[in-house]
N, C-alpha and C positions, 0 to 999 in steps of 0.2 A: 671583551669590552661590550657593554650594553649601549644601545642607542638611546638618546634622550628624545622623549616624545613631548612636544609642546602643544598645549591646548590654547584656544583663544582666551583672552582676558576674561576672568570670571565676572567682573563688573559689566563688561559689554554683553556677555551671554545673559546675565540677569536682566539688564535693561531691555535688550531686544525681546527676551522671553516675556517680560511684563507687558511690553507694547503689543506683542503678538497676541497674547491672551485677551487683551482689550477688544480685539477684533470679534471675539465670540460673544461679547456682552453688548457692545455698542454698534457692531456691524460696520465699523469704519476703521481705517488705518491712517496714521499720519502719512503725509505724502512721500516721505523718504524712508519709510520702514522697509519696503520691498524694492528690489532692483526692478527697473522697467521691464526686463526680460526674465523675471522670476518664473521658475517652473513649479507648478503645483501638481502633485501626484497624490490623489486622494483615494483611499481604499476603505470605503464603508463595507459592512458585511455583504458578501456575495456580489461585489461590484468593484469597478475601478474606473476612474476618469482623470484626465489631465487638462490643464490649460496653462497658458503663458500670459504674463502681464504684471502690472505693478501692484496688484492686489484688489482691484475693483471687482473682478470676477470671483475672487475668493470671498470677499466680504459679502458680495451679492449672493453667493451660494449659501453662506451662513444665514443670511437674512431670510432666504427662501425656505429654509428648513426649520426655522424657529417657529414654535407653536405657542409661545408665550414668553414672559420675562425669563431671562437666562442668568444664571450665576455660574462662575467657574472657580473651582478650587485647584490651584496649582499644587501638584503632589511633589514634584521636584524638577529641577533644571540642572543639567550637567553639561559643562563645556566639553567640546570635542576638538580635535585638531583642525577641523574646518568649519565649526559652528557650535551647535548645541543640540541636545536632546531634551525635550520637555514632555512632561506627562500631566494631564489634568483630568478632573472629573467635572462634567458639565451637568447642571440641573436645570431643566426647563419646567416652568410652572404652567402647565397646559390646562385647558378646560376639563380634561379627563383625569387630571391629577399630575403628580410629579413624574417626570421621565428623566432618567439619568443615562449618561454615556461616559465611558472612559476612553481617552484617546492618548496616543503616543505620537509625537511629532519629531521628525529628524529635520533640523533646519540647517542649511548651509549658509555661510556668511561670506560676502565679498565687499570690501570697502565699507564696512560697518552697516551693510544692508543685507537683509535676508534675500538670497538669490535662488533658493530652492527649498521647497517644503514637501516632505513625504509624510502623510498622515495615515495612521492605522486607527480605526474606530471599532469598538465592539457593538455599536448600534444603540438604540434607545431602549432602556429597560423601564417598564412600567412597574407599578406596585406588585402586581401578581408575579411577575418574573423575579423581582428582588426577593420576595417571600419564598418562592420556590428555590431560588439559588441558595438562600441562607439555610434552608432545610436540607438540601441535597448536597451542597458543596461548601460547608462552612470554611471561612478563610482563617488561615493561621496568622496572617498579617493583613492590615487594612489595604 
């Protein structure tokens, strides 16, 4: 006999993912998106840091690293047994040109609020790095 694995409701995962991604563009979160004691575990290239709170420190961090208008393309969101995993590509329109970053977020959900976020980021890629990457490591899939 195989065990049945239950994921959270896909509509809830999609709604929370959509609201989560708005944080990257508007640098603000609706008051009940995150649990008051949410854990944020952020892993940019070559570093790691954490904080706990209802999202103010998270959105403040996003605001502090923005160098210009930000756009986010959600690549996918997948419900899990305890929340969802979502992936996005961020584009920042800076004074020095377009900078892109690809991120993967593991979000845990409790009582329809995000209670933990673990984020992995490949860092900001400028035009020179994107051109080099395309020449040296062409992608099979986007």
